[in-house]
C-alpha positions as CSV (number, residue, x, y, z in Angstrom):
1,X,0.0,0.0,0.0
2,X,1.5,3.3,-1.1
3,X,1.6,6.2,1.2
4,X,0.5,9.5,-0.3
5,X,0.9,13.0,1.3
6,X,-1.1,15.9,0.1
7,X,-3.1,18.9,1.4
8,X,-6.7,18.4,2.5
9,X,-9.0,18.7,-0.5
10,X,-10.8,22.0,-0.8
11,X,-14.0,20.3,-1.7
12,X,-15.5,16.9,-2.7
13,X,-13.0,14.9,-4.8
14,X,-14.2,12.3,-7.4
15,X,-11.5,9.9,-8.6
16,X,-10.7,9.9,-12.3
17,X,-9.0,7.5,-14.7
18,X,-5.2,7.7,-14.7
19,X,-4.0,10.6,-16.8
20,X,-1.4,10.4,-19.5
21,X,2.2,11.4,-18.9
22,X,5.0,12.6,-21.1
23,X,8.5,12.2,-19.8
24,X,10.8,15.1,-20.8
25,X,14.5,14.8,-20.8
26,X,16.5,18.0,-21.5
27,X,20.0,17.2,-22.7
28,X,23.2,19.1,-23.1
29,X,26.5,17.4,-23.6
30,X,25.0,14.3,-22.1
31,X,26.2,11.6,-24.5
32,X,28.2,9.8,-21.8
33,X,25.2,9.2,-19.6
34,X,21.9,9.8,-21.2
35,X,21.3,6.2,-22.3
36,X,20.6,5.2,-18.7
37,X,18.0,8.0,-18.3
38,X,16.2,7.1,-21.5
39,X,16.2,3.4,-20.6
40,X,14.7,4.2,-17.3
41,X,11.9,6.2,-19.0
42,X,11.1,3.5,-21.4
43,X,11.1,0.7,-18.7
44,X,8.3,2.2,-16.7
45,X,5.6,-0.2,-15.5
46,X,3.0,2.4,-16.4
47,X,4.0,3.3,-20.0
48,X,4.5,7.0,-20.8
49,X,2.5,8.4,-23.6
50,X,5.7,9.7,-25.1
51,X,9.4,10.2,-24.1
52,X,10.7,13.5,-25.4
53,X,14.4,14.3,-25.5
54,X,15.3,17.9,-26.2
55,X,18.9,18.4,-27.4
56,X,19.9,21.8,-26.2
57,X,22.5,22.5,-28.9
58,X,25.0,19.7,-27.8
59,X,28.3,19.4,-29.6
60,X,29.2,16.0,-28.3
61,X,28.0,12.6,-29.6
62,X,24.5,12.9,-28.2
63,X,22.8,12.0,-31.5
64,X,24.8,8.8,-31.7
65,X,24.0,7.9,-28.1
66,X,20.3,8.3,-28.8
67,X,20.4,6.4,-32.1
68,X,19.3,3.0,-30.6
69,X,16.1,4.7,-29.2
70,X,14.9,6.5,-32.4
71,X,11.4,5.3,-33.1
72,X,10.7,5.0,-29.4
73,X,11.4,8.6,-28.4
74,X,10.7,12.0,-29.9
75,X,14.0,13.9,-30.4
76,X,13.9,17.7,-30.6
77,X,16.8,19.9,-31.4
78,X,17.4,23.6,-30.6
79,X,20.2,26.1,-30.2
80,X,21.8,26.1,-26.8
81,X,19.8,28.1,-24.4
82,X,19.9,26.3,-21.1
83,X,17.8,23.6,-19.3
84,X,14.8,25.9,-18.8
85,X,14.7,26.7,-22.5
86,X,14.9,23.1,-23.4
87,X,12.1,22.1,-21.0
88,X,9.9,24.9,-22.4
89,X,10.4,23.7,-26.0
90,X,9.5,20.1,-25.0
91,X,6.5,21.1,-22.9
92,X,5.0,23.0,-25.9
93,X,5.6,19.9,-28.0
94,X,4.1,17.4,-25.5
95,X,0.6,16.1,-25.8
96,X,-0.1,14.5,-22.4
97,X,-2.0,15.8,-19.4
98,X,1.1,15.7,-17.2
99,X,4.8,16.3,-18.1
100,X,7.4,14.5,-15.9
101,X,10.9,16.0,-16.1
102,X,13.9,13.8,-15.9
103,X,17.4,15.3,-15.9
104,X,19.7,13.5,-18.4
105,X,22.0,12.2,-15.6
106,X,19.2,11.0,-13.3
107,X,16.9,8.0,-13.6
108,X,13.4,7.0,-12.7
109,X,12.9,3.6,-11.0
110,X,10.4,1.4,-12.8
111,X,7.3,2.2,-10.7
112,X,7.8,6.0,-10.8
113,X,5.0,6.7,-13.3
114,X,2.8,4.0,-11.9
115,X,2.9,5.6,-8.5
116,X,2.2,9.1,-9.8
117,X,-0.7,7.9,-11.9
118,X,-2.3,6.3,-8.8
119,X,-1.9,9.6,-6.9
120,X,-3.2,11.7,-9.9
121,X,-6.3,9.4,-10.2
122,X,-7.4,9.7,-6.6
123,X,-6.4,13.4,-6.3
124,X,-7.3,15.1,-9.5
125,X,-7.1,18.5,-7.8
126,X,-3.3,18.3,-7.6
127,X,-1.1,20.0,-10.3
128,X,2.3,18.9,-9.0
129,X,3.2,15.2,-8.3
130,X,6.5,14.0,-7.0
131,X,8.2,11.1,-5.2
132,X,11.0,10.6,-2.8
133,X,14.4,10.0,-4.3
134,X,17.8,8.5,-3.5
135,X,20.6,11.1,-3.5
136,X,23.8,10.1,-5.2
137,X,27.1,12.1,-5.1
138,X,29.8,11.0,-7.6
139,X,28.4,7.5,-7.8
140,X,27.7,6.9,-4.1
141,X,24.2,7.0,-2.5
142,X,24.4,9.1,0.6
143,X,20.7,9.7,1.6
144,X,17.2,10.4,0.5
145,X,15.6,13.7,-0.4
146,X,12.9,13.5,2.2
147,X,15.0,12.0,4.9
148,X,17.2,14.8,6.2
149,X,17.5,17.1,3.2
150,X,13.9,18.3,2.9
151,X,10.5,17.8,4.5
152,X,7.4,17.6,2.3
153,X,4.9,20.3,3.5
154,X,1.3,19.4,3.6
155,X,-0.6,22.0,5.7
156,X,0.6,25.4,4.3
157,X,2.4,24.9,1.0
158,X,2.5,28.6,0.3
159,X,4.6,29.3,3.3
160,X,6.4,26.0,2.7
161,X,7.7,26.9,-0.7
162,X,8.8,30.3,0.5
163,X,10.8,28.6,3.3
164,X,12.4,25.8,1.3
165,X,12.3,24.0,-2.0
166,X,10.3,21.1,-0.6
167,X,9.3,19.4,-3.9
168,X,11.8,17.0,-5.5
169,X,12.7,18.6,-8.8
170,X,12.3,15.7,-11.1
171,X,8.5,15.9,-10.6
172,X,5.5,15.8,-12.9
173,X,3.4,18.9,-13.6
174,X,-0.1,19.3,-15.0
175,X,0.9,20.7,-18.4
176,X,-2.0,23.2,-18.6
177,X,-1.2,24.7,-15.2
178,X,2.5,24.9,-16.0
179,X,1.8,26.8,-19.2
180,X,-0.7,29.0,-17.4
181,X,2.2,30.6,-15.3
182,X,4.4,31.0,-18.4
183,X,6.5,27.8,-18.1
184,X,10.1,28.0,-16.9
185,X,11.8,31.4,-16.6
186,X,14.8,31.2,-18.8
187,X,16.6,34.1,-17.2
188,X,17.2,32.7,-13.7
189,X,19.5,30.0,-12.4
190,X,17.2,28.4,-9.9
191,X,14.5,27.8,-12.5
192,X,13.0,24.9,-10.6
193,X,12.4,26.9,-7.4
194,X,11.2,29.8,-9.4
195,X,8.6,27.7,-11.2
196,X,7.3,26.1,-8.0
197,X,7.0,29.4,-6.3
198,X,4.9,30.9,-9.1
199,X,2.7,27.8,-9.5
200,X,2.0,27.3,-5.7
201,X,1.4,31.0,-5.1
202,X,-0.8,30.9,-8.2
203,X,-3.0,28.2,-6.6
204,X,-1.5,24.9,-7.6
205,X,-1.1,22.2,-4.9
206,X,1.4,19.4,-4.7
207,X,1.3,15.7,-3.6
208,X,4.0,13.2,-2.7
209,X,4.3,9.5,-3.1
210,X,6.5,8.7,-0.1
211,X,8.8,6.2,-1.7
212,X,12.2,6.7,-3.3
213,X,11.3,6.1,-6.9
214,X,14.1,8.1,-8.6
215,X,17.8,8.5,-8.3
216,X,19.1,12.1,-8.2
217,X,22.7,12.4,-9.2
218,X,25.0,15.3,-8.3
219,X,28.2,15.6,-10.3
220,X,31.0,17.7,-9.0
221,X,31.1,21.1,-10.7
222,X,27.4,21.3,-11.5
223,X,25.0,23.9,-10.1
224,X,23.5,21.3,-7.8
225,X,27.0,20.7,-6.3
226,X,27.9,24.4,-5.9
227,X,26.2,25.2,-2.7
228,X,27.1,29.0,-2.5
229,X,25.8,29.5,-6.0
230,X,22.7,27.6,-5.4
231,X,22.0,29.5,-2.2
232,X,22.5,32.9,-3.9
233,X,20.2,31.9,-6.8
234,X,17.6,31.0,-4.3
235,X,17.8,34.5,-2.8
236,X,17.3,36.0,-6.3
237,X,14.1,34.1,-7.1
238,X,12.7,34.8,-3.7
239,X,13.4,38.5,-4.2
240,X,11.5,38.4,-7.5
241,X,8.5,36.6,-6.1
242,X,8.2,39.1,-3.2
243,X,6.1,41.2,-5.5
244,X,3.6,38.4,-6.3
245,X,0.1,39.9,-6.1
246,X,-1.4,36.9,-4.2
247,X,0.7,37.4,-1.1
248,X,-1.1,38.4,2.0
249,X,0.3,40.9,4.5
250,X,1.4,38.0,6.8
251,X,2.9,36.0,3.9
252,X,4.8,39.1,2.7
253,X,6.2,39.7,6.2
254,X,7.2,36.0,6.5
255,X,8.8,36.2,3.1
256,X,11.0,39.2,4.1
257,X,12.1,37.4,7.2
258,X,13.0,34.3,5.1
259,X,14.9,36.5,2.6
260,X,17.0,38.0,5.4
261,X,17.9,34.6,6.7
262,X,18.7,33.3,3.2
263,X,20.9,36.3,2.4
264,X,22.9,35.7,5.5
265,X,23.2,32.0,4.7
266,X,24.4,32.8,1.2
267,X,26.9,35.4,2.5
268,X,28.4,32.9,4.9
269,X,28.7,30.2,2.3
270,X,30.3,32.6,-0.2
271,X,32.7,33.8,2.5
272,X,33.8,30.2,3.4
273,X,34.1,29.4,-0.3
274,X,36.5,32.4,-0.8
275,X,38.4,31.8,2.4
276,X,38.9,28.2,1.3
277,X,40.4,29.4,-1.9
278,X,37.6,28.4,-4.3
279,X,36.5,32.0,-5.1
280,X,38.0,35.4,-5.2
281,X,37.9,38.3,-2.6
282,X,38.1,36.5,0.7
283,X,38.7,39.7,2.7
284,X,35.9,41.6,1.1
285,X,33.4,38.7,1.7
286,X,34.5,38.3,5.3
287,X,34.1,42.1,6.0
288,X,30.7,41.9,4.5
289,X,29.7,39.7,7.4
290,X,31.7,41.5,10.0
291,X,30.1,44.9,9.2
292,X,26.9,43.6,7.6
293,X,23.2,44.2,8.4
294,X,21.6,43.0,11.6
295,X,21.2,39.3,12.1
296,X,24.7,38.1,12.5
297,X,25.7,37.1,16.0
298,X,28.7,38.6,17.8
299,X,30.7,35.4,17.4
300,X,30.1,35.3,13.6
301,X,31.1,39.0,13.2
302,X,34.2,38.5,15.3
303,X,35.3,35.4,13.4
304,X,34.7,37.2,10.1
305,X,36.7,40.2,11.2
306,X,39.6,37.9,12.2
307,X,39.3,36.0,8.9
308,X,39.5,39.3,7.0
309,X,42.9,40.1,8.5
310,X,44.4,36.6,8.5
311,X,42.6,34.7,5.6
312,X,45.3,32.1,5.4
313,X,44.8,31.1,9.0
314,X,41.0,31.1,8.5
315,X,41.4,28.8,5.5
316,X,43.5,26.3,7.5
317,X,41.0,26.4,10.4
318,X,38.0,25.8,8.2
319,X,39.8,22.9,6.5
320,X,40.7,21.3,9.8
321,X,37.2,21.8,11.1
322,X,35.7,19.9,8.1
323,X,38.2,17.1,8.4
324,X,37.6,16.7,12.1
325,X,33.8,17.2,12.3
326,X,32.4,17.2,8.7
327,X,31.0,20.6,9.3
328,X,31.2,22.9,6.3
329,X,28.9,25.2,4.5
330,X,30.2,23.6,1.3
331,X,29.5,20.0,2.4
332,X,26.8,18.4,0.1
333,X,26.3,15.3,2.2
334,X,24.4,17.3,4.8
335,X,23.1,20.4,3.1
336,X,22.1,21.9,-0.2
337,X,20.8,20.9,-3.5
């Protein structure tokens, strides 16, 4: 018996037949690993209506890697414009009620669509459907999305999405609802978070199949593995949505508190990144904390001020601290997307 988590229905719900699903795989320079993603899409126990791969202007051997699947997938090609652009092109070409996004380096386990179809059938009021997922870093499973990294929010999803990206990103979306908010914003880095914010604040609701039915892979050097960049991009999308017309006074006040916290979190991560030698201007970023806006504690300001004057000693201290305790604002095993 599957466990489903979702908000309480707003009214009487009448179950419907299982909707159709298109699996969309945006791909850029993915020849080395895309075959496994495509195989996982085609091996679903609940068959997708179509599998669409959108080649985002790749210059590697992607076409050759996809050749064995021609006839079973729809292959679209476009000039390079980023993942959000590739997803938008594929969504417009799709013909199913739901579109399920699968990154080219991730995989769906065989019952992924079957589980989502069951949830969609009993809860036709939901526009966003997702599952739990195994988290894998450089080939090693180190956790689950909803066991330590995020908590799926049921009661107040509007505040939930302001606080944290609580929906596993390789999710399925009702195509009509996704298009209604304009699809993915192609100008932001955290396009997944931005879309979820706009959809949920626009009235969409999300449901979870509480089983790990996907594998989410983080490769060193990607956005998902660069925590300071990910944190900063989250600040940017929250700043943009702070003007959303649906926000109540209380929600707007809550959002501004969250923004202040997230700015400090991003500042601290960027300062540690620079002090560790992975980014420029360590003194400048340390002084930004030492003399920054309210919210930093006395200990944090003092440490930042010391680090600004002796960045080499600060770097050695942070490295030893991570080696001894595992504590680091750059450590993916415990934090970040």
